[in-house]
C-alpha positions as CSV (number, residue, x, y, z in Angstrom):
1,M,60.6,-21.4,20.4
2,Y,63.8,-21.6,18.7
3,N,66.7,-19.4,19.7
4,F,68.6,-18.7,16.5
5,R,71.5,-17.4,18.0
6,N,72.2,-20.7,20.0
7,N,70.8,-23.0,17.5
8,P,73.5,-24.8,15.4
9,I,71.0,-24.4,12.4
10,K,72.2,-21.3,10.5
11,Q,70.1,-18.2,10.4
12,N,69.9,-17.8,6.7
13,N,69.1,-21.6,6.2
14,P,66.9,-21.8,3.2
15,V,64.4,-24.3,4.7
16,I,63.8,-22.0,7.6
17,I,63.2,-19.0,5.5
18,M,61.0,-20.9,3.3
19,L,59.0,-22.2,6.2
20,V,58.6,-18.6,7.9
21,T,57.7,-17.2,4.9
22,A,54.9,-19.7,4.2
23,L,53.6,-19.2,7.9
24,F,53.7,-15.4,7.3
25,G,51.7,-15.8,4.2
26,L,49.1,-18.0,5.7
27,C,48.6,-15.5,8.6
28,V,48.3,-12.8,6.0
29,A,45.7,-14.7,3.9
30,L,43.7,-15.7,7.3
31,Y,43.4,-12.1,8.2
32,A,42.5,-10.9,4.8
33,S,39.8,-13.6,4.6
34,K,38.3,-12.5,7.9
35,S,38.5,-8.8,7.1
36,A,37.0,-9.5,3.8
37,L,34.0,-11.2,5.4
38,A,33.6,-8.3,8.0
39,Q,33.8,-6.0,5.1
40,E,31.0,-7.6,3.1
41,G,28.6,-7.3,6.1
42,I,29.2,-3.5,6.3
43,R,29.5,-2.7,2.7
44,I,27.9,0.5,2.0
45,A,25.0,0.6,-0.6
46,A,24.3,4.4,-0.4
47,V,25.3,7.5,1.5
48,V,22.9,10.1,2.3
49,N,24.3,13.3,3.5
50,D,26.7,11.8,6.2
51,E,24.7,8.7,6.8
52,A,25.2,5.2,5.1
53,I,22.9,2.5,4.1
54,S,24.6,-0.8,4.5
55,L,23.9,-3.8,2.1
56,L,22.7,-5.4,5.3
57,D,20.1,-2.8,5.6
58,L,19.0,-3.0,2.1
59,E,18.9,-6.9,2.2
60,S,16.7,-6.8,5.3
61,R,14.2,-4.3,3.8
62,I,14.0,-6.5,0.4
63,V,13.2,-9.7,2.3
64,M,10.6,-7.9,4.4
65,A,8.9,-6.3,1.3
66,I,9.0,-9.7,-0.4
67,A,7.7,-11.6,2.4
68,S,4.8,-9.2,3.2
69,S,3.9,-8.8,-0.5
70,N,3.7,-12.7,-0.9
71,V,6.1,-12.2,-3.9
72,A,8.1,-15.3,-5.1
73,D,11.5,-14.9,-3.6
74,G,14.9,-15.6,-5.5
75,P,18.0,-14.2,-6.5
76,E,16.6,-12.5,-9.4
77,T,13.8,-11.1,-7.8
78,R,16.1,-9.7,-5.1
79,R,18.4,-8.2,-7.7
80,R,15.4,-6.6,-9.6
81,M,13.7,-5.2,-6.6
82,A,16.8,-3.7,-4.8
83,P,16.9,-0.2,-6.8
84,S,13.3,0.4,-6.0
85,V,13.8,-0.7,-2.3
86,L,16.9,1.3,-2.0
87,R,15.1,4.7,-3.3
88,G,12.6,4.1,-0.7
89,L,15.5,3.6,2.0
90,I,17.1,7.0,0.7
91,D,13.7,8.7,1.2
92,E,13.4,7.3,4.6
93,R,16.9,8.5,5.8
94,L,16.1,12.0,4.5
95,M,12.9,11.8,6.3
96,H,14.4,10.8,9.5
97,Q,17.1,13.5,9.0
98,E,14.4,16.0,8.6
99,M,12.7,14.8,11.8
100,R,15.9,15.2,13.8
101,R,16.5,18.7,12.4
102,L,13.0,19.7,13.4
103,N,13.5,17.9,16.8
104,I,10.5,15.8,16.1
105,K,10.0,12.6,18.4
106,V,8.1,9.5,17.8
107,S,7.5,7.3,21.1
108,M,7.6,3.6,21.4
109,D,4.1,3.8,22.3
110,E,3.3,5.4,19.0
111,V,5.4,2.9,17.1
112,E,3.6,0.0,19.0
113,Q,0.2,1.4,18.0
114,G,1.3,1.7,14.4
115,I,2.4,-1.8,14.2
116,R,-0.8,-2.8,15.9
117,K,-2.6,-0.9,13.2
118,I,-0.9,-2.8,10.6
119,E,-1.5,-6.2,12.4
120,E,-5.4,-5.2,12.4
121,Q,-5.3,-4.3,8.5
122,N,-3.8,-7.7,7.7
123,G,-6.1,-9.6,10.0
124,M,-3.5,-10.4,12.5
125,K,-3.5,-10.8,16.3
126,P,-1.1,-8.8,18.7
127,G,2.3,-9.8,18.1
128,G,1.6,-11.6,14.7
129,L,3.8,-9.4,12.9
130,N,6.8,-10.1,15.0
131,A,6.3,-13.8,14.7
132,F,5.8,-13.3,10.9
133,L,9.2,-11.5,10.9
134,Q,11.0,-14.1,12.8
135,S,9.8,-16.6,10.6
136,A,11.3,-14.8,7.7
137,G,14.6,-14.0,9.5
138,I,13.8,-10.6,9.5
139,P,14.8,-8.4,12.6
140,M,11.9,-6.6,14.3
141,S,14.1,-3.6,14.2
142,T,13.5,-3.0,10.3
143,L,9.9,-2.7,11.0
144,I,10.4,-0.5,14.1
145,S,12.4,1.8,12.0
146,R,10.1,2.2,9.1
147,T,7.1,2.7,11.2
148,E,9.1,5.4,13.3
149,V,9.6,7.2,10.1
150,E,6.1,7.0,8.7
151,I,4.6,8.4,11.9
152,G,7.5,11.1,12.4
153,W,7.0,12.2,8.7
154,G,3.2,12.5,9.2
155,K,4.3,15.2,12.2
156,V,6.6,16.9,9.8
157,I,4.0,17.4,7.3
158,R,1.5,18.5,10.1
159,Q,4.0,21.0,11.4
160,V,5.6,22.5,8.1
161,V,3.3,21.6,5.2
162,I,-0.3,21.9,6.5
163,P,-0.1,25.4,8.0
164,S,0.9,26.9,4.6
165,I,-1.8,25.3,2.7
166,R,-4.7,28.0,2.0
167,I,-7.9,27.0,0.3
168,S,-10.1,29.9,-1.2
169,D,-13.8,30.1,-1.4
170,E,-13.4,30.3,-5.4
171,E,-11.4,27.0,-5.5
172,I,-14.4,25.2,-3.6
173,N,-16.9,26.7,-5.9
174,D,-14.7,25.8,-8.9
175,A,-14.6,22.1,-7.6
176,I,-18.6,22.1,-7.2
177,R,-18.8,23.3,-10.7
178,A,-16.7,20.5,-12.1
179,I,-18.5,17.8,-10.1
180,K,-21.7,19.1,-11.4
181,S,-20.4,19.3,-15.0
182,N,-19.3,15.5,-14.5
183,A,-22.6,14.2,-13.2
184,G,-24.0,11.3,-15.3
185,K,-20.3,10.5,-16.6
186,P,-18.3,7.5,-15.8
187,Q,-16.2,7.5,-12.4
188,Y,-13.6,5.2,-11.3
189,L,-12.5,3.7,-7.9
190,L,-8.6,3.5,-8.4
191,A,-5.5,2.3,-6.7
192,E,-2.1,2.9,-7.8
193,I,1.7,1.6,-7.7
194,Y,4.0,4.5,-8.8
195,L,7.8,3.8,-9.7
196,P,9.5,7.0,-10.7
197,I,12.4,7.3,-12.9
198,A,14.9,10.1,-11.7
199,E,17.6,9.4,-14.4
200,P,17.5,7.9,-18.0
201,S,19.9,5.3,-16.9
202,E,17.2,4.0,-14.6
203,E,14.7,3.1,-17.4
204,V,15.5,-0.4,-17.9
205,S,15.7,-1.4,-14.2
206,V,12.5,0.3,-13.4
207,K,10.7,-1.3,-16.3
208,Q,12.1,-4.7,-15.0
209,V,10.7,-4.1,-11.7
210,A,7.3,-2.9,-12.8
211,D,7.0,-6.1,-15.0
212,Q,7.8,-8.4,-12.2
213,I,5.3,-6.5,-9.8
214,F,2.5,-6.8,-12.5
215,E,3.4,-10.7,-13.0
216,Q,3.0,-11.1,-9.0
217,L,-0.1,-9.2,-9.1
218,K,-1.5,-11.3,-11.9
219,N,-0.7,-14.4,-9.8
220,G,-2.7,-13.2,-6.9
221,A,-0.2,-11.1,-4.8
222,P,-2.3,-8.3,-2.7
223,F,-2.3,-4.9,-4.4
224,P,-2.4,-3.1,-1.2
225,Q,0.6,-4.9,0.2
226,I,2.5,-4.4,-3.1
227,A,1.8,-0.7,-3.0
228,R,2.8,-0.2,0.5
229,N,6.2,-1.9,0.0
230,F,7.1,-0.7,-3.5
231,S,5.0,2.3,-4.5
232,H,6.7,5.8,-4.2
233,S,3.5,7.9,-4.2
234,A,1.9,9.5,-1.1
235,S,-1.0,6.9,-1.6
236,S,1.4,4.1,-0.7
237,V,0.7,4.4,3.0
238,G,-3.0,3.6,2.1
239,G,-2.3,0.8,0.0
240,G,-2.3,3.0,-3.2
241,D,-6.0,4.0,-2.8
242,L,-7.0,7.1,-4.7
243,G,-10.6,7.1,-4.2
244,W,-13.4,7.8,-6.8
245,L,-12.1,9.9,-9.8
246,S,-13.5,11.2,-13.1
247,S,-11.6,10.9,-16.3
248,D,-10.6,14.6,-16.2
249,Q,-8.9,13.9,-12.8
250,I,-6.7,11.1,-14.2
251,D,-3.4,11.6,-16.3
252,Q,-4.3,11.2,-20.0
253,E,-1.9,8.2,-20.6
254,I,-3.5,6.4,-17.4
255,S,-7.2,7.6,-18.4
256,A,-7.1,5.8,-21.8
257,T,-6.2,2.7,-19.9
258,V,-8.7,2.7,-17.1
259,G,-11.6,3.7,-19.6
260,V,-11.5,0.1,-21.4
261,M,-10.9,-1.8,-18.0
262,E,-13.3,-4.0,-15.8
263,P,-13.6,-4.0,-12.1
264,G,-10.9,-6.1,-10.5
265,Q,-8.5,-5.8,-13.5
266,V,-4.7,-4.6,-13.0
267,S,-3.2,-2.5,-15.8
268,V,0.0,-3.4,-17.4
269,P,3.0,-0.9,-16.5
270,I,1.8,2.5,-18.0
271,R,4.8,4.8,-19.0
272,T,4.2,8.4,-17.9
273,L,6.6,11.5,-17.8
274,G,7.7,10.7,-14.5
275,G,7.9,7.0,-14.5
276,Y,5.7,3.9,-14.5
277,Y,2.2,3.4,-13.0
278,I,0.4,0.2,-12.4
279,I,-3.3,0.8,-11.7
280,T,-6.2,-1.4,-10.4
281,L,-9.8,-0.6,-11.0
282,R,-11.8,-1.5,-8.0
283,D,-14.9,-0.4,-9.2
284,K,-16.8,2.0,-11.6
285,R,-20.1,3.9,-11.3
286,I,-21.9,6.8,-13.0
287,N,-20.8,10.1,-11.2
288,P,-23.9,11.2,-9.2
289,G,-22.9,14.8,-9.2
290,I,-23.6,17.0,-6.0
291,V,-26.1,14.8,-3.7
292,S,-27.6,17.1,-0.9
293,G,-28.5,15.0,1.9
294,E,-27.3,11.9,0.7
295,A,-28.1,8.9,2.9
296,T,-25.4,6.5,4.4
297,L,-26.9,3.1,5.1
298,G,-25.5,0.4,7.5
299,L,-26.0,-2.9,5.6
300,S,-25.7,-6.4,6.0
301,Q,-26.1,-9.0,3.2
302,F,-27.2,-12.7,3.1
303,H,-25.9,-14.2,-0.2
304,L,-26.4,-17.7,-1.8
305,T,-24.0,-18.6,-4.4
306,I,-25.3,-20.1,-7.8
307,G,-23.4,-21.3,-10.6
308,S,-23.5,-19.9,-14.2
309,E,-25.3,-22.8,-15.4
310,A,-28.2,-22.0,-13.3
311,T,-31.7,-22.0,-15.1
312,I,-34.1,-19.4,-14.8
313,E,-36.2,-21.9,-12.8
314,D,-33.3,-22.6,-10.3
315,K,-33.0,-18.9,-9.6
316,T,-36.6,-18.5,-9.0
317,S,-36.5,-21.3,-6.6
318,R,-33.6,-20.0,-4.8
319,K,-35.1,-16.6,-4.4
320,S,-38.2,-18.0,-2.9
321,R,-36.2,-20.1,-0.5
322,L,-34.1,-17.1,0.3
323,A,-37.2,-14.8,1.1
324,A,-38.7,-17.6,3.3
325,M,-35.0,-17.8,5.2
326,V,-35.1,-14.2,6.2
327,E,-38.9,-13.3,6.5
328,K,-38.9,-13.5,10.5
329,L,-35.5,-12.2,11.2
330,K,-36.0,-8.9,13.2
331,S,-32.6,-7.5,13.7
332,C,-29.3,-7.3,12.3
333,D,-27.8,-9.9,14.8
334,E,-30.2,-12.4,14.0
335,F,-29.6,-11.6,10.3
336,N,-25.9,-11.9,10.4
337,K,-26.1,-15.2,12.4
338,A,-28.3,-16.5,10.0
339,A,-26.1,-15.3,7.0
340,T,-23.1,-17.2,8.4
341,T,-24.9,-20.3,7.7
342,S,-24.8,-19.7,3.7
343,G,-21.4,-20.7,3.2
344,S,-20.9,-17.5,1.0
345,P,-17.7,-15.2,1.6
346,L,-20.1,-12.4,0.5
347,S,-22.5,-12.8,3.4
348,G,-22.1,-10.6,6.5
349,S,-21.9,-7.0,7.4
350,L,-21.1,-4.6,4.1
351,G,-20.3,-1.8,6.7
352,N,-21.6,1.9,6.0
353,V,-22.5,2.5,2.5
354,K,-23.4,5.8,0.7
355,L,-26.7,5.2,-1.2
356,S,-25.1,6.6,-4.4
357,A,-22.3,4.1,-4.2
358,L,-24.8,1.0,-4.5
359,P,-25.8,-0.5,-7.8
360,P,-29.2,1.0,-9.4
361,E,-31.3,-2.0,-8.6
362,M,-30.2,-2.0,-5.0
363,R,-30.3,1.8,-4.6
364,A,-33.9,2.0,-6.1
365,E,-35.0,-0.3,-3.6
366,L,-33.0,0.7,-0.2
367,Q,-33.3,4.6,-0.9
368,S,-36.5,4.9,1.3
369,M,-36.4,1.5,3.4
370,P,-36.2,2.0,7.1
371,V,-34.0,0.5,9.6
372,G,-34.9,-3.3,10.1
373,G,-36.2,-3.5,6.3
374,I,-35.3,-6.4,4.1
375,S,-34.9,-6.1,0.4
376,S,-36.7,-8.7,-2.1
377,P,-34.0,-11.3,-3.4
378,I,-31.6,-9.6,-5.9
379,E,-29.2,-11.1,-8.4
380,T,-25.8,-10.0,-7.6
381,G,-22.0,-11.1,-7.3
382,G,-22.6,-14.7,-9.0
383,G,-25.5,-15.2,-6.9
384,I,-28.8,-13.9,-5.1
385,A,-28.8,-11.9,-2.1
386,V,-31.1,-9.9,0.3
387,I,-30.0,-6.9,2.1
388,M,-31.0,-5.7,5.5
389,V,-30.9,-2.0,6.6
390,C,-29.2,-2.0,10.0
391,S,-28.6,2.0,10.3
392,R,-29.5,5.0,8.4
393,D,-28.3,8.7,8.2
394,D,-29.8,10.5,6.0
395,G,-27.4,13.4,6.2
396,E,-27.3,17.0,6.4
397,N,-29.4,18.6,3.8
398,S,-27.0,22.0,3.8
399,M,-24.6,23.2,0.8
400,E,-22.3,24.1,3.7
401,A,-21.9,20.6,4.8
402,I,-21.2,19.8,1.2
403,K,-18.5,22.5,0.9
404,K,-16.7,21.3,4.0
405,E,-16.5,17.8,2.4
406,I,-15.0,19.3,-0.9
407,E,-12.6,21.4,1.2
408,E,-11.4,18.3,3.0
409,K,-10.9,16.5,-0.1
410,I,-9.0,19.5,-1.8
411,L,-6.8,19.9,1.4
412,I,-6.0,16.1,1.3
413,Q,-4.8,16.4,-2.5
414,R,-2.8,19.6,-1.7
415,I,-1.1,17.9,1.3
416,D,0.1,15.0,-1.0
417,I,1.3,17.3,-3.4
418,A,3.2,19.6,-1.0
419,A,4.8,16.7,0.8
420,A,6.0,15.2,-2.4
421,G,7.4,18.4,-3.3
422,Y,8.9,18.8,0.2
423,L,10.7,15.3,0.0
424,R,12.1,16.2,-3.8
425,G,13.5,19.6,-2.2
426,L,15.4,17.4,0.6
427,K,16.6,15.0,-2.2
428,R,18.0,17.8,-4.3
429,D,19.8,19.6,-1.4
430,A,21.3,16.4,-0.2
431,F,24.5,14.6,-1.0
432,L,23.6,11.4,-2.5
433,E,26.0,8.7,-3.5
434,I,24.7,5.2,-4.6
435,R,27.6,2.4,-4.5
436,L,25.8,-0.7,-6.0
């Protein structure tokens, strides 16, 4: 180091001053660059009461939502998804804060069980989700925090919301009268994706997200996963499933669209008072009304695929061959083993099915068939099938059992409505600041 006192070069030498100034400027620039990089990593996307949601939190969740939904990734996709995902993160932060206020805990065992359930729903082996997230560059902590909040919020609802719900006998009787009046009318098995619009300024961005989700669904993205990651309704936890609904149980704007849909179709985004809905019609039937003592059958199917060009002679030949193949099968184990050789993905166990949910031609043949019985060949699902009855429960022939089932359905609906209102209240009372 130079000693300016002893050095013969004058202290105010312009060359020295210029060099020192340049070095100082370089140090400042390097420090500023490093500081800017650090700041970018901790930039705030939103503030919820006294807690921040960082851009890193938002980016991790967007990547997880895209990866798990099979949505095509890209800068434009991430930009459009950001507002919807951020709203979800804000809701989660409010839920977590309420969990802390109520001193509600979620153990790691509960989280692990929740993650295992997700793996089972997606046909993954234990540890499959961790491997999937690692391959996508997503920290496991992102999934853990989300699962913890889902479980904890369920505990909040059980502790605070459910005890306040009362269902009167008159409400149950009203529901029974409504079911009877709808008997013989169309009924729809629906699932939903709901994107709310809280402010008029969100109209364009939410519509863009809805349009992009619709395009991804048309290209084969799985509806339940999209609903789980992007829908803001209470049904999102169950993949958007709404169960069987009659026209008078559906919003007027949605009912008009559902009425002209075919099973398997997905609606374009439907604008309602609160936001946009995307609906899929999973199935439709004629409402059976009140069915006392309705049978539930455990069924297995042996299905042979036939092309649309098949002649009547071809179909008759296939039916004869299929009847001969199953004639000597005595148990469902034998039946299922034989069915695996068909090469059709529709072969195998159908699980437990209520008799009223079956197509009319199947219902007529199976309604009095004993366990171990096999139907005659039936044209269905792009081919020909025979059905074996593996188990049978003819149900309770009592109105009390029917009333109990209706009460449970009303309770679930009330819980969903009350939980949504509870969350809206938390949001209304919170300090929220979005910085994007």
